[in-house]
N, C-alpha and C positions, 0 to 999 in steps of 0.2 A: 426340688424334684419335679414339680409340675411346671416345667419350663414353658410348655405350651400356653398356659393361662397367663403367664407373666409377659411373654414376648409377642403374643398375637396382637396386642395393642400397638406394637411397633410396626407393624405391617398387618406218631413221633417215632419219628425214627431217630433215636439218639444213639450215640456210640457207646458201647460197653466199656467200662473202665477195667483195667487190669491192676490188681493190687500189687503194691510194692512193700516188702516187709520193713524197710527202713532206708535211711540215707545210703546211697551207693558208696562204695569205697572209692578212694582217690583213683582217678584214671578210669573209672567205670563209665561206659558209654550208654547207660540205661536211658530209655526214652521217657521223658517227662511229658511230651505232647500226648502220649496215649491216655493220660489222665484227664485231658481237657475235653469237655463237652461244649462245643460252640453253640448248641441249641439252647442251653440254659439262658433264660431271659428273653427268648424269642417269641413267647406267647404272652398275651395280656399287655401290661404296661411296661414291660422291661425294655422294649424298643431296641433289642439286640438283633443283629443280622448274623447268620451262620456262614457268611461268605468267606472268601480267602484273602488274607493279607499277610504282610510281614510286620514285625514290630515297627511302629511309627511310620508305616509305608505311605507313599503318595496315593497309590491306587488300592481299591478294595472291591474287586468283582464279586457280585452277590446276586441272588435271585430276588426279583421284585414281584410281589403279588398285586400291588396297586401303585398308583402314581400320585396319590394325595390322601390327606386325612391324618389326624393326630395318631391314630392307631398304627399307621404305616410310616412313622417318622423315619425308620430305617428301610422302608419299602417292603417289609416282610412281617407276616404273622404265621407262626408255625401251623396253626389249625386251618389256614386257608390253603386249599389244595390246588388252586389254579395259579399258574405263573404267566406273567406277561412276557418275561424274558430275563436277561441277565445284563444289568448295567454295571459300570466299572468304577464308580466313586460312591462311597457311603460314609456316613457318620453313625457309628454304632453306639446305641445307648443315649442318644440325644432326644430332646423333647420337641423338636421342630423338624418337619421334613425339608431336606435340602440335598443338593447334589443329585446322584442317580444319572450320571452322564453316559451317553452312547449305549443304548440298549441293543443287544443282539438276541435274536431268537432263531434257532435252526429247525429245519424240517426235512425229512427224506422226501424225495420225489419233487414234482413241479406243480402241486395242486394250487398254490397261492397265485393270485393275480390281482389286477387293479380292482376287481370287485370284492376282494376278501375284506371282511370287516373285523374278524376276530382271529388273532394270531396266537392266542393264549393256549396253554397246554395244562393237562392235569399231571401233577407230580406224583412220584412214588419212589420208594427206596432211597430216601435222602441219607447221605452220610457226610460227616464233616469232621475234620481235625484241623489244628492250626496250619494255615497255609494251603488248605485243600478243601474242596467241596465237590460232591458228586450227586447227581439226581437222574432218575429215569423219567423220560417223557414218552410213554408208550404210544400215545396217540400220534406223536410226531415221528415215531420210529427212530429215536435217537437217545443216547445217554450223554449227558453234559458233565464235563469236569472243569473246574476252575482252579487256578493257582495264581501266584503273583510273585514278581520280583519287586524290588523297592520302587521302581518307576514304570513298570510294565505289567498290565493285566493280561493273563493268558486264559483262553477258553479252548477246550478240545471237545469236538463232537465225534462220537462213535456211532455211526448209523447202522441200522439193522441189515441194510443191503448196500451193495456198491452202486455206482452210477450217478444219476442226476440228483442233486440236492439244492436246497435254497436256504438263504439266511436273510432275515429281516434286519436291517440296520435302521433303527428308529432314533433319529437325532432330535426329534421334538420331545421325546420322553424326558422326564425329570421327576424328582420327588418334590411335590408342591404343597404348600399350605394355602396358597391363594387359589381362587377359582379360575382366574383367567390364565391362559397359557403363559409359561414363563420365558419362552424364547422371544427376544426382541428382534434379532436379525441373525442370519446365517449366511456363511460363504463356504460352499462345499464344492470340492473338485474330485474328479475321478483319478485313479491310478490303476495300473494293470492288476495289482494285487489287492485292491480295496478302495478306500476313500480317505480323504483328509479334508480338514476345514477348520473354521473358527465359528463359535457360537457366542452370542451375547445374550445373557440371561438375567432376569430379575425375579427373584422369589423372596427368600429371607434377606439375601444380599443381592446387589447388582454385581455381576462378575463376567469375566471373559474366560472361555475355555477353548483352547485349540487341541486338535486331536489328529491322530493317525490310526487307521484301522488297516491292518495288514493280515492277509490270509495266506495259508501255506500252499494254496492252489490258485492259478489265475482265474479271474472272473470271466465267465463265458457269456453272461447276459446281465442286463440291468433294466429295472423298471422303477421309475419314480411313481409312487402311489399318489392318487388324488389327494390334494390338501383338504383337511377338515377345517371347519370354521375356526379361525384364530391361529392356525398353524403358520409358523414363520420358518420352520426348518423341515427339510424333506424326510420322508420315510422311503427307504430304497430297498427293493428286493434284488438280491444278488443271486445269480444262478451259477452253479459249479458242476462240472462233470468229473467225478472222482475216478472214472474208469474202473479198474478192478479193486480200487482202494475203498475203504469204508470210513476213513478218518480225515477230518478237516480241522485245522487249527486256526484260531484268530488271535492276533496280538493287538492290544490297544494301548497306546501311549498318549498322555495328555500333557498340557502345559498351560500355565496361567499367562504365558507371555505371547507365544506365536507358534506357527506350525513348524518352523525350523527347530524350536525348542522341543516340540513333541517328537520330531524325527530324531534328535539327539538322544532324547530319553529312550526311544525305541531301541537305539543302537546299544544301550547299556546291557541288553539281554541277548544281543546278536550272538549266534553260534551256540546258544544254550537251548537244548531241547526241553520240551514240556516236563518230562520226568526229572531232568536235572534241576530245573527251576523249582519244581515241587519239593525235591529233596533238599535244596538249598534253603527253602522257606522253613521246612521242618527243622533243619539244623540250626537256623537262626533262632527259632522259637525254643528249641531244646536248650540252646546255650543260655538264654536268658532265664527260662523257667528253672534250669538247673542251678541257678545262683541261690535258690531257696530249696532246700532238701528236707523233707519232713517224713516223720514216721506216723503211719496211720492206716486204718482200714481203707478199702476201696472207695467207700462213699466219702470219707474224709479227704482223701487225695483228690477225688473228682471235684469236690466242692472247692477246695483250696486252689488247685492249679487252674481251674476254670476261672476263678475270680482273678488270679494273678494274670492270666492271659488277657482277660477283658481290660484290665488296668493298663497293659502295655501296648494296646492297639493304637491309641491316640496319646498326644497330638500327632498330626500327620505332617511329615516333611514334604512340603509342596514345591521346594526349589528345584529348578531344572538341573540337568547333569552339569551344565556350565555355570551353575550358581545364580542364574538370573531368576527373578520372581517378580510378580506384579503385586505391589503392596496395597495398603488399605485405601489409598487415594487413586488406585488404578495406574500408578506410575511404575515403570520397570526399574528395579534396583538390583544391586548385587547383594545376594544374601550374605550376612556376616558368617564367615567360616564355611560358606557353601551350603548352609542349612537354614531353612525358614519354616517354622512350625505353625500349623493352623489346626482347626477343630480344637480351639482353646476355650473350654467351658470353665473359665477361671473361678467364677463364683462358687462352683461346686468343687473343683479339683484342688484349690489351694489348701483345703482342709486336710486331706490325707493322700491324694494321688501324688502331688508334687513332693511332699516329704518322703513318700515311698520311693520316688525316682532317685532321690539323693542317696538311697541305700542300694537299690537294685541296678540302676543305670546311671551312675554318677558321671560317666563320660558324656552323657547327653545334656546334663544340667546347664553348662555354660551356653549351649546352643539355644535352650529354652529361653534363658534370660536375655541373651543377645537378640533374639527375635522380638521380645517385648520392647527392648530399647530401640530397635529398628522401626518398629511400629510407632513409637513415640516420636522419633525424628521426623516422621511424615505427618502425623496427626497433631502433634503438640500435647498429647496425653497418651497414657498407657492403655492397652486394650482392655475391653470388658469381656467380649465373647467374639472370637474371630472364626469365620468360615471361608475357606478358599482364599484366605489372606485378607478378607474384607471384614470391616467392623459391623456387627449386628446391633450394637448398643444395648445388649440384653443384660438384664439384672442390675441390681443396685450396688452401692459401695464401689470400692476401687480394688478388686481382688487380685490384680497383678502385683500390688504392693507387698502383700505377705509372701508371694512367691519369690520376689526378688530378695526381700529381707532374709527369708529362710536360706536361700542359696549363699548369700554373702556371709551370714552368721556362721554357716558351716564351712566357710573357707573356699568356696568355689571361684572366688575372684583372684585367687593366688596366681602370681606370675603373669598378671594381665589378662587372664582368660576372660574376665569381665571387667570393664572399665568402671570401677566403683564410684569414682567421682561423677561420671556421666550418669550412672544409675541413680545416685542421690539427687542430682539435678532433675532427672526425669520424674522421680518420685515427688519432689517438692512441686514441680510445675503441675503435675497431675492433681495435686492436692491443694492448689491455690489459684489456678487460672480458670476463668470461665471458658466454655466451649461453644463459641458462636455458631459453628457449623454443625453442631450435633442437634438431634431432635430435642424439643423442649423437655421431654420427660427424662432425657439422658444428661441433662445439665447437673451441675453440682452447686448447691447453694452456699457458697463460702461466705457471702455477705451476711446472710441470715444466721449462719452458724457462728460466725465471729461476733455478731452483734448481740445475739441472745444467749449464746452458750449451748444452744440446742436448736433443732428445727421446729418452729411453732406450727401446729397443725392448721392454723388459720391463714398462714402465709405460704407454707410449703404444700404444694398440690399433691396430697396423698402420701402415704407410707412414711410419715414424718418420724415416727418412733424407730421403725426399722432402719431408715436411712441414717438417723443419728447414731444408732448402735453400730451399724456396719462401717460408717465412715471412721468410727473410733478405732477399729483394728487397723485400718489403713494409716491413720495418723500415728498409731503406736509403731507400725512398721517403719515409717519415715524416721521417727525418733530413734529407733533401734539402730538404723544404718547411720544416721547422723552422729550418734554416740560413737559408733565404731570408727568413724572418720574424724573424730575430734571436733565436730561442729556442735558445740554445746548450746549455742543460741538457737540453732534450728531444732535441736533435740528438745529443748525446754518448751519451745513454741508448740511443737506438735504433740508432745507428751501432755501438755496442759489441755489441748483440744481433745485428746483421746479420752479425757475424763468427762466429756459432755453428757454421757449417759447418766451420770450421777444426778443431773438436774431433772431427769425424768423418772427417777426411782421413787415410787410411791410407797411410803411406809405403811399405809393402810392395807394394801393388797400384796405388798412385796413383789411387785411387778413393775416393768417399765410402762409408763402411762403417758398418753398424749397431753401436751400442755400448749396453751395458746400464747400469743405474743405478750399478753398481759400477765402471764405466769399462772393462769387459772387451769386447773385440771380438766381433762375431757370428762364431761358429764352429760348423760348417764354413761357408765362405763361397765362393761362386762369383760373381765380378763380372759374368759374362755371363748369369746366370740372371735372367729377368724375373719380376716379381711384380705382382699386381693384387688389390684387395680382394675381387673376386668369384671370381677364379680364381688359385689358387696364392698365397694371401695372404703378405705379407712386408713388407719395409722400403721398397718402392718402389711408385710409382703408375704402372701400365701401362708399366713401363720396368725397366731394370737399373741396376747401379751405374755402369757406364761412362756411360750416357746421362744420369744425374742429376749426375754429378760436375761438369759444366760449367755447371750452373745458377747458381752464384755469380758467374760472369762476366757475367751480365745486369746486375749492379750494381757490378762492379769487375773488368773484364777484366785490367787491369794487376796487381791484387792476386792474381788467380788465376794469372797468368803467374809472378809472383814466388814464390808458394807451390810451384809446380812446379819452380822453380829458374832462371827467366829465359827469354829468347826461344828459345834452342836447346832447352831442356827442354820448353817449350810446343810447339814444332814437333814434337819427337819424340813427345810425348803425342798430338798430333793425328794424326800419321802412323800411329801404332798404332791409334788410335780408328777411323780410316777404312779400315783394312786387316784388323783382327781379325774373323774371321767369327762369326756367331751360329748355333750348331747348332739345327736344328728351330725356326725362327722361327714365332711365333704372333701373328697380327694382333690377336687379342683381348687380348694383353699388350703392345700398342703396337709390335710388331715387324713393321712394314710399310714398304715403300718403302726398302729397306736398301742402304747402302753401308758395309760393315764393321759397326761398331756404330751408325752413324748411321741413324736411323729418321725419314725425312721425313714419314711418315704420322702422327707424333705431335709436338706442339709443343715439348717440351723440347729437341729437337734443332735447332730452326730457326735458332738464332744461331751454331751451332758452326762452320760453314765460314768465317764471317767472323772467327773468332778468329785465323786465320792472319795477319790484318793486324797483330797484336801480335807477330809473329815477323819474321824476315828472309826469309820465303818467302811473301809474300801471293799470289803466282801460283798456289800450290797450292790455296788456297781458291777462286780463280776457276775453275780447271779442274774442281773438284768441283761448283760451282754450275752450270756448263755441262752437266755430266753429269746433275745432278738435273733440269734443265729438259728435257733430251732424253728421259730415262727416265720421268719421273713426271708430265709434263704433255703433253697432246695436244689435238687439235682434233676428236676424236670424242666421242660420248656417254660413253665410258669414259675420257675424258681427264683424270680426277683419280684418283690412287691414294690412297684414304682420303677420308673425308668432309671437305667444305670448311671445316667448323667456322665457319660463319657468316661466311666471307670471309677467314679468316686464311691459309689455304693460297694463296688468290688474291693477297692483299696481299703475301705473301712473293715471289710471282712478279713482281709489278709492280716492287717494289724491286730484285730481282735483275736484271731486264732493264734498269732505269735505271742500275744500277751503284753503288748505295749502299744502306745498311740501318741501322735503329736497333738495333744489336747490344746497346747499353746503353739501353733504351727511355726512361728519364727523365733521361739525361745532358745533354739539349739539343744533342746532336751526332749525326751520322751517320758511320759508318765507310765508307770508299770501297773499292770493288773495281774492276771494269771493266764498262762497259755491254755489253749484248748487242744493242744497236741502233746503227745507223749514226748516228742523230741523234734527239734528243728535245727537246721544248720544253714546259716547265712554265709555264703562264700562271696566275700567282697572283692571286686576287681582290684588287682594288685597284690593279692595274696592273703590278707588277714581273714580269719574264719571266726564267726561267732557261733558258739554252741549254746543252744537254749534247751534246758531240760527241767524236769520236775513239774508238779502240778500244785504245789503248795502256795500259801499266801505271803510268804516272806521271801523277797528277792535278795540275791546277793550277786555282786559282780566281781569276778576274779577273787572270790573267797571273802569279800568284804560286804557286810550287810548294807543295803540301801534303805536307810530308815526313812528318808523323805520320799521314797518311791519314785525317784527321778534318776534317769540315766542320760548323761550328756552324749550328744552325737559324736563329739570329738573323741570320747572314750570308747564308744561302741565300735567305731571304724578302726580302732587299733586291734580289734579282735580279742577274744577271751571267752570265758564261760559265764553265762547268765543262768543262774540256778534259782529255782523257786522251791523253797523247802517247806 
């Protein structure tokens, strides 16, 4: 969850909900978007922006309160009343500031000039729903509305009076975590209705962004503001004469390739008025949100649909309308199938977001995987964390591997939709080749792992235990796909390596403990002491020994149970895990949203309550999940404890409320708990419907009890009744 601390070393006005008594009848056109509050998570460390976007859209126009700082990773804090303006690309719920391209700020009259230093405004009356945002800037005499098409951001300004108005176009603006200005160079030209150009930027990633800004009225005057120290891109004041009108619209299209690509993207919304685009965005959101229909009171619906909405914002399809995109090496390629996804926070999202996509948006899953494979073809290895198509090298492990394995195990490669042989080759290469062009800390120590059977802390520079554990689920994913394709030799090789964690299991503390190259345990050793590369470096990644010990259960919960000594021993371990306190918890070390050693604010803990399903006391996990939902999720702007990690925190909540979860993400099965809803209906694309009902502890599928508390994905997508008696 604390992405900032891991990656820095590499470089209320809320809407009211309207209650719905239950799932609408077939053919009902009820609005699900009215239950969504985009302000949830926009205060504190949620790092959510309430701006406007469509599902998986390229653009994301939103308000920016600041242009740098960890608190403003998405550019916004709900409690900050002053707005710099409205930029058009954002990563909502991430832990590093990035994007924030092409900021616009309107004002009535002609008071601004070359001597103006402050263009900000005080906000009031904010409103937001999926695909729309509105705010009043009384001091500027204007009300601003935002909406979005898949590749075009739209801004509409309603001024208090007609006549002359101004708009600041700030091309230097961006969301930065570095102190120095992020623009390296700019090439900007005028057009009668606005501006166009290309920026080269270097912040979290080095990237190119071309843009077109088109206004609904001709530009009557232009002033380029004096450059500030370090500025490489202009800030331009545009003057307009609206005559008797009071409304001005701006459309912004972007491209990772060139200005011609931005122009073609702009054309995708040609002839569509602002209201039509806004209504289309609402319809797109309504269709996806309506694939899950629940019964509950107003608060429950608000909590659930807001979480589902956040989950479906990213990854972002950044391919141009003609299918071109600039890949991770900066080369222009043709996107496979015309789509290319970025804002890929894979270390977080492989756990629940991507498994949820296989149920809610199965039509997009091949595109997700084919993007990963296209990335591999350019880099020689699969992505870790991609922003605007470029690799950030952020986080450990190889988290693309479980995403691919999950998709293939669930049959998404059928009919050649995914080249499964190419996928296996990419997975093997990612898991066996060095990465000479990657930063030192982003390398993978295959020689050490193969020689010692684990990563020794005296030879591996930091995070040795966490890396050993996380490389294990990647190896298990490779073995799973190799088995599927009949490659027994490959499967045996990687399955054996996936057991490396066993060499680090300490029988004295029942935790994973660092070991040096001579086989000696880390001494002294405190299993509750957390470490992080940036702060208190050691054997763990934003976590402690207790929190990483359950990582191997992601690819073998039963094996983890047996290593502990069986069901009773696992139950005892979990009981201690959830009751042992952490002295002096530090959120920058992943110690946030705590129940004992459990840290819901950091992803390595997310599956652990579900491990009670492998004991004789599954009800204990259910009670803990109910406590997590009560304590760490809410319906206020501060309703997320820890940043959303591009939807992973939200996906966890959706699954928990439905009563099942991908505790072993690429096993092809879900572990069952108990729903937190009176009733839910999953409408799968293609026709099947899953009815979820009951609040009891004993699950049955199509009338048959599920004694092992497991439900196969292949069975679930056939439709039927999942009843908890």
